[in-house]
C-alpha positions as CSV (number, residue, x, y, z in Angstrom):
1,M,50.7,34.9,-69.6
2,V,49.7,31.9,-67.7
3,K,50.1,33.6,-64.3
4,K,47.7,36.4,-65.4
5,L,45.3,33.8,-66.6
6,I,45.3,32.0,-63.2
7,K,45.0,35.5,-61.3
8,S,42.0,36.2,-63.5
9,T,40.3,32.8,-62.9
10,A,40.8,33.2,-59.3
11,L,39.4,36.8,-59.1
12,I,36.3,35.5,-61.2
13,F,35.8,32.6,-58.6
14,V,36.0,34.8,-55.6
15,L,33.6,37.4,-57.1
16,S,31.3,34.6,-58.0
17,L,31.2,33.4,-54.2
18,A,30.8,36.9,-53.0
19,G,27.9,37.4,-55.4
20,C,26.2,34.0,-54.3
21,S,26.8,34.9,-50.6
22,S,25.3,38.2,-51.0
23,M,22.1,36.7,-52.6
24,E,21.2,34.5,-49.6
25,A,19.2,35.4,-46.7
26,L,21.2,35.7,-43.4
27,V,19.8,34.5,-40.1
28,S,20.1,37.1,-37.5
29,V,21.2,35.2,-34.3
30,P,21.9,37.3,-31.3
31,A,25.1,36.8,-29.7
32,N,25.5,34.6,-26.6
33,Q,26.6,37.1,-23.7
34,G,27.0,34.4,-21.3
35,T,23.9,35.0,-19.1
36,S,23.0,31.3,-18.8
37,V,23.2,30.1,-15.2
38,V,23.4,26.4,-14.1
39,S,21.6,26.1,-10.9
40,D,22.2,23.9,-8.1
41,Y,20.2,20.4,-8.1
42,D,17.4,20.4,-5.9
43,L,18.1,17.7,-3.4
44,S,15.6,18.6,-0.9
45,L,13.3,15.7,-1.5
46,Y,16.0,13.5,-0.9
47,Q,17.1,15.1,2.2
48,R,13.5,15.2,3.7
49,S,13.0,13.7,6.9
50,I,11.2,10.4,7.3
51,H,8.5,12.2,9.2
52,T,7.6,14.1,6.3
53,F,4.8,12.5,4.5
54,D,2.3,13.7,1.9
55,P,-0.2,11.3,1.8
56,L,-2.3,10.0,-1.3
57,P,-5.6,9.3,0.2
58,L,-7.6,6.5,-1.3
59,N,-11.1,8.2,-0.6
60,Q,-11.1,9.7,-4.3
61,K,-10.3,6.4,-6.0
62,V,-12.7,4.5,-4.0
63,A,-15.5,6.9,-5.0
64,A,-14.3,7.0,-8.6
65,E,-13.9,3.3,-9.2
66,L,-16.5,2.0,-6.7
67,L,-13.8,-0.3,-5.0
68,E,-15.2,-3.3,-3.4
69,K,-14.2,-3.6,0.4
70,R,-12.1,-6.8,1.2
71,V,-12.3,-6.5,5.1
72,N,-14.6,-4.5,7.4
73,N,-12.1,-4.2,10.5
74,V,-8.4,-3.6,10.7
75,V,-6.3,-4.4,13.7
76,I,-2.7,-2.8,14.0
77,L,-0.4,-4.8,16.2
78,L,2.9,-3.3,17.1
79,D,5.6,-5.7,18.0
80,R,7.8,-4.2,20.8
81,G,10.0,-7.2,21.1
82,L,12.3,-6.3,18.3
83,S,16.1,-7.0,18.8
84,V,16.9,-3.8,16.8
85,S,16.7,-0.6,18.9
86,E,17.1,2.3,16.0
87,V,16.2,2.6,12.3
88,R,17.7,5.4,10.5
89,D,18.9,7.0,13.6
90,V,15.5,7.0,15.2
91,P,14.2,4.5,17.9
92,V,12.5,1.6,16.0
93,S,9.3,2.3,18.3
94,L,8.9,5.7,16.6
95,F,9.6,4.3,13.1
96,Q,6.7,2.0,13.8
97,V,4.4,4.7,14.9
98,E,5.4,6.8,12.0
99,M,4.6,3.8,9.5
100,V,1.2,3.3,11.3
101,R,0.4,7.1,11.1
102,R,1.2,6.7,7.2
103,F,-1.4,4.1,6.7
104,I,-4.0,5.7,8.8
105,A,-3.3,8.9,6.8
106,T,-3.8,7.0,3.5
107,S,-6.8,4.7,4.3
108,P,-10.5,5.8,4.4
109,V,-10.6,5.1,7.9
110,E,-14.4,5.9,8.2
111,D,-15.2,2.9,6.1
112,F,-13.7,0.5,8.6
113,S,-13.4,-0.4,12.4
114,F,-9.9,-0.1,13.6
115,L,-8.0,-1.5,16.7
116,L,-4.6,-0.3,18.0
117,V,-2.7,-2.7,20.0
118,S,0.8,-3.7,21.0
119,N,2.3,-6.6,22.9
120,D,3.7,-4.6,25.7
121,R,0.3,-3.4,26.6
122,P,-1.7,-7.0,26.9
123,E,-4.7,-4.7,28.2
124,S,-5.1,-3.2,24.7
125,F,-6.2,-6.6,23.3
126,E,-7.2,-8.4,26.2
127,N,-9.6,-5.6,27.5
128,S,-12.8,-5.3,25.7
129,R,-13.1,-1.7,27.2
130,V,-10.8,-0.7,24.4
131,E,-13.0,0.2,21.6
132,W,-13.0,-0.3,18.0
133,L,-12.6,3.3,16.3
134,S,-13.6,4.7,13.0
135,D,-12.4,8.3,13.5
136,R,-9.2,9.6,12.0
137,E,-8.4,12.0,14.9
138,E,-9.1,9.4,17.7
139,L,-6.9,7.0,16.0
140,M,-4.1,9.6,15.7
141,T,-4.6,10.6,19.3
142,N,-4.5,6.9,20.5
143,L,-1.5,6.3,18.5
144,T,0.5,9.2,20.0
145,N,-0.4,7.7,23.5
146,F,1.6,4.7,22.7
147,S,4.9,4.7,24.8
148,L,8.0,4.8,22.7
149,K,9.6,2.2,25.1
150,P,8.2,-1.0,26.6
151,S,6.8,-0.2,29.9
152,R,6.7,-4.0,31.0
153,A,7.5,-7.4,29.9
154,V,6.5,-8.0,26.0
155,V,4.1,-10.9,25.4
156,P,5.4,-13.2,22.7
157,L,4.2,-12.4,19.2
158,H,2.2,-15.5,18.9
159,L,0.4,-15.4,22.2
160,A,-0.5,-11.6,21.3
161,L,-2.1,-13.1,18.0
162,E,-4.0,-15.7,19.7
163,S,-5.4,-12.8,22.0
164,I,-6.4,-10.7,19.1
165,Y,-8.4,-13.6,17.6
166,Q,-10.4,-13.4,20.6
167,R,-11.0,-9.6,20.0
168,I,-12.0,-10.0,16.4
169,D,-14.4,-12.9,17.4
170,E,-16.6,-10.0,18.4
171,A,-16.4,-7.8,15.2
172,A,-18.6,-8.3,12.3
173,G,-17.1,-9.4,8.9
174,P,-13.4,-10.2,8.0
175,T,-10.5,-8.4,9.5
176,A,-7.1,-7.4,8.3
177,I,-4.3,-7.8,11.1
178,L,-1.4,-5.7,10.3
179,V,1.8,-6.8,12.4
180,F,4.6,-4.4,12.5
181,T,7.6,-6.4,13.2
182,D,10.8,-8.1,11.7
183,W,11.0,-11.2,9.8
184,D,13.1,-12.9,12.5
185,Q,10.2,-12.6,14.8
186,I,8.1,-14.9,12.5
187,D,8.8,-18.3,14.0
188,M,7.2,-21.5,13.8
189,E,4.9,-20.6,16.6
190,V,3.7,-17.7,14.9
191,Q,3.2,-19.4,11.7
192,N,1.0,-21.9,13.6
193,A,-1.0,-19.2,15.2
194,I,-1.7,-18.0,11.4
195,S,-2.7,-21.4,10.6
196,R,-5.2,-21.5,13.7
197,L,-6.6,-18.2,12.4
198,A,-7.5,-19.9,9.0
199,Q,-9.2,-22.6,10.9
200,Y,-11.1,-20.2,12.9
201,S,-12.4,-18.5,10.0
202,E,-13.6,-21.6,8.5
203,F,-14.8,-23.7,11.4
204,S,-16.7,-22.4,14.6
205,Q,-15.2,-25.1,16.8
206,G,-12.6,-27.9,16.8
207,D,-9.7,-29.5,18.8
208,S,-6.3,-28.2,19.3
209,I,-3.4,-30.8,18.9
210,M,-1.8,-30.8,22.2
211,A,-0.4,-33.3,24.7
212,E,-4.1,-33.2,26.1
213,P,-6.4,-32.2,23.3
214,A,-8.4,-29.2,24.2
215,E,-11.5,-27.6,22.5
216,W,-11.7,-24.3,21.1
217,K,-14.7,-22.4,20.0
218,R,-15.3,-19.0,18.1
219,S,-18.7,-17.9,17.4
220,G,-18.1,-14.5,15.5
221,I,-15.3,-15.5,13.1
222,T,-17.1,-16.8,10.0
223,Q,-15.0,-14.8,7.4
224,P,-11.7,-15.1,6.1
225,S,-9.4,-12.8,8.0
226,C,-5.7,-12.2,7.0
227,V,-2.3,-11.4,8.9
228,H,0.0,-9.0,6.9
229,F,3.5,-8.2,8.0
230,I,5.5,-5.0,7.6
231,G,9.1,-5.6,8.5
232,M,10.7,-2.6,10.3
233,T,14.3,-3.2,9.6
234,N,14.1,-5.5,6.4
235,Y,14.9,-4.5,2.8
236,L,13.3,-7.5,1.2
237,S,9.5,-7.7,1.1
238,R,9.5,-11.5,1.9
239,S,8.6,-13.3,5.0
240,K,8.0,-16.9,6.2
241,G,4.8,-15.7,7.3
242,S,3.6,-14.8,3.7
243,I,3.7,-18.5,2.8
244,Q,0.6,-18.9,5.2
245,G,-3.0,-18.0,4.4
246,C,-3.7,-14.8,2.5
247,G,-1.6,-12.4,4.0
248,I,1.1,-9.9,2.3
249,S,4.5,-9.1,3.8
250,K,6.2,-5.9,2.9
251,A,9.4,-4.2,3.8
252,A,8.6,-0.9,5.7
253,D,11.1,0.8,3.1
254,A,9.1,-0.4,0.3
255,I,5.9,1.3,1.4
256,S,7.2,4.5,3.2
257,Q,6.4,6.7,0.2
258,P,2.9,8.1,-0.7
259,S,2.2,6.1,-3.6
260,D,3.7,2.6,-2.4
261,M,1.6,3.3,0.8
262,A,-1.5,3.9,-1.1
263,S,-1.0,0.8,-3.4
264,F,-0.3,-1.4,-0.2
265,A,-3.3,0.1,1.7
266,E,-5.5,-0.6,-1.4
267,Q,-4.3,-4.3,-1.5
268,V,-5.2,-4.8,2.3
269,L,-8.4,-3.1,2.2
270,Y,-10.1,-3.6,-1.1
271,R,-10.4,-6.4,-3.8
272,G,-11.0,-3.9,-6.7
273,P,-13.8,-2.1,-8.7
274,R,-17.0,-3.6,-8.1
275,D,-18.9,-5.7,-10.8
276,S,-22.3,-6.0,-9.5
277,D,-24.0,-7.8,-12.3
278,G,-20.9,-10.2,-13.1
279,D,-20.8,-9.4,-16.7
280,G,-17.0,-8.6,-16.7
281,V,-17.5,-4.6,-17.0
282,F,-16.7,-2.8,-13.7
283,D,-19.6,-0.7,-12.1
284,F,-17.9,2.8,-12.7
285,E,-17.8,1.8,-16.6
286,D,-20.9,-0.1,-17.0
287,S,-23.7,1.6,-18.7
288,C,-26.0,-1.2,-18.2
289,P,-25.5,-2.2,-14.5
290,D,-28.4,-4.8,-14.4
291,T,-27.3,-7.1,-17.3
292,P,-29.1,-10.6,-17.1
293,E,-26.8,-13.4,-16.1
294,G,-25.1,-15.2,-18.8
295,R,-25.6,-12.7,-21.5
296,I,-23.1,-11.3,-23.9
297,V,-22.1,-7.7,-23.5
298,N,-20.2,-5.1,-25.1
299,F,-17.2,-2.9,-23.7
300,A,-19.9,-0.5,-22.1
301,G,-21.5,-3.5,-20.4
302,C,-24.9,-3.8,-22.4
303,L,-26.3,-6.4,-24.3
304,K,-24.4,-7.1,-27.7
305,F,-27.7,-8.9,-29.0
306,S,-31.0,-7.6,-28.3
307,D,-32.3,-11.2,-27.9
308,A,-30.7,-14.4,-27.0
309,G,-32.2,-16.1,-30.1
310,E,-30.3,-14.1,-32.5
311,L,-27.3,-16.0,-31.3
312,E,-28.9,-19.2,-33.0
């Protein structure tokens, strides 16, 4: 009797479950037929040659944010006295040319005057017939004409810098000097040469501290000029030269990619967005560009109070 009761209870429980399940709406899910395919990871971006470079030109940002120029002229100096012969299995001289090409491709060349020089071609910075250029195609052509190997004895870097100072003396406005070298090339003589540039920028004449004091005179350098270093075989963006003056030092690897090169070029060439009326609101965001000096403005650059008397 007990067994029959248990069987009846179990049967009722099963039927009740079956009844509940038949009342629920079933979700129709198609069976997985195994058609999913895992493709190989795209490694092409990491396998691209160092010569492949898609520049991010600054022209659009300059126009959109009305960037204010820091310099008028740019001197690019290739130091051909490096002890290392290859970088990433290519000649170091070719790597130098490639990094310069990326800087030129990124920069608004037409807004500046460029001078390409190297210390194995002293005539390039001593000969006044070598012109300042503002045309991208001409710059690229001149760049490809630089020999990949020094054709003669290399002039020491500090002497090359001194000669360049004579060339920028003829240029109008401040100049950025980009030196493509290595950190071990920046010795005390180079640092002294950078310090002299700071003096030339501030004073038109003076005396050099030597065994026999000699006078130096400069007529055109009246604006601050900066020396920037790009380390060809270095991995850390720090050099002894960066402690002198207003220049920046960057390892070539740190600025080899488009966004990094654009950021570096912007730092070298521009101060930032222009603020003509000095109210703290950049011109490209300023709805009232002629705010009187000393007045309080809102976020749009317009007067917060219609009359100064209201502040009282």
